[in-house]
C-alpha positions as CSV (number, residue, x, y, z in Angstrom):
1,X,-24.1,-34.7,-51.7
2,X,-26.9,-37.3,-51.4
3,X,-24.5,-39.9,-50.3
4,X,-23.3,-37.6,-47.5
5,X,-26.8,-37.0,-46.3
6,X,-27.4,-40.8,-46.3
7,X,-24.3,-41.3,-44.2
8,X,-25.3,-38.6,-41.8
9,X,-28.8,-40.1,-41.6
10,X,-27.5,-43.6,-40.9
11,X,-25.2,-42.3,-38.2
12,X,-28.1,-40.4,-36.7
13,X,-30.2,-43.6,-36.8
14,X,-27.5,-45.5,-35.0
15,X,-27.3,-42.8,-32.3
16,X,-31.0,-42.9,-31.8
17,X,-31.0,-46.8,-31.6
18,X,-28.2,-46.7,-29.1
19,X,-30.0,-44.1,-27.0
20,X,-33.2,-46.1,-27.0
21,X,-31.3,-49.2,-26.1
22,X,-29.6,-47.4,-23.3
23,X,-32.9,-46.1,-22.1
24,X,-34.3,-49.6,-22.0
25,X,-31.3,-50.9,-20.1
26,X,-31.6,-48.1,-17.5
27,X,-35.3,-48.7,-17.1
28,X,-34.7,-52.4,-16.6
29,X,-31.9,-51.8,-14.2
30,X,-33.9,-49.3,-12.1
31,X,-36.8,-51.8,-12.0
32,X,-34.4,-54.6,-10.8
33,X,-33.0,-52.2,-8.2
34,X,-36.6,-51.4,-7.0
35,X,-37.4,-55.1,-6.6
36,X,-34.1,-55.7,-4.8
37,X,-34.8,-52.9,-2.4
38,X,-38.3,-54.3,-1.7
39,X,-36.9,-57.8,-1.3
40,X,-34.2,-56.5,1.1
41,X,-36.9,-54.6,3.1
42,X,-38.9,-57.8,3.4
43,X,-35.8,-59.8,4.3
44,X,-34.8,-57.3,7.0
45,X,-38.4,-57.1,8.3
46,X,-38.5,-60.9,8.6
47,X,-35.2,-60.9,10.5
48,X,-36.3,-58.1,12.9
49,X,-39.6,-60.0,13.6
50,X,-37.7,-63.2,14.3
51,X,-35.2,-61.4,16.6
52,X,-38.1,-59.8,18.5
53,X,-39.7,-63.2,18.9
54,X,-36.5,-64.7,20.3
55,X,-36.2,-61.8,22.7
56,X,-39.7,-62.3,23.9
57,X,-39.2,-66.0,24.3
58,X,-36.0,-65.5,26.2
59,X,-37.7,-63.1,28.6
60,X,-40.5,-65.6,29.1
61,X,-37.9,-68.3,30.0
62,X,-36.2,-65.9,32.5
63,X,-39.6,-65.1,34.1
64,X,-40.5,-68.7,34.6
């Protein structure tokens, strides 16, 4: 009887460890995704600024 409870307890501990590991992995993954989104927004922002600058420069060239 005691051995059975030990086995169940060990199994439960393994499940808890797996769940906490999974939680850590998902937190890390969501953090990475958040930073990737921020980096992507910055990247797109930089490109849109450069494109606007090129358009302004080309209009200035046409005007002169």
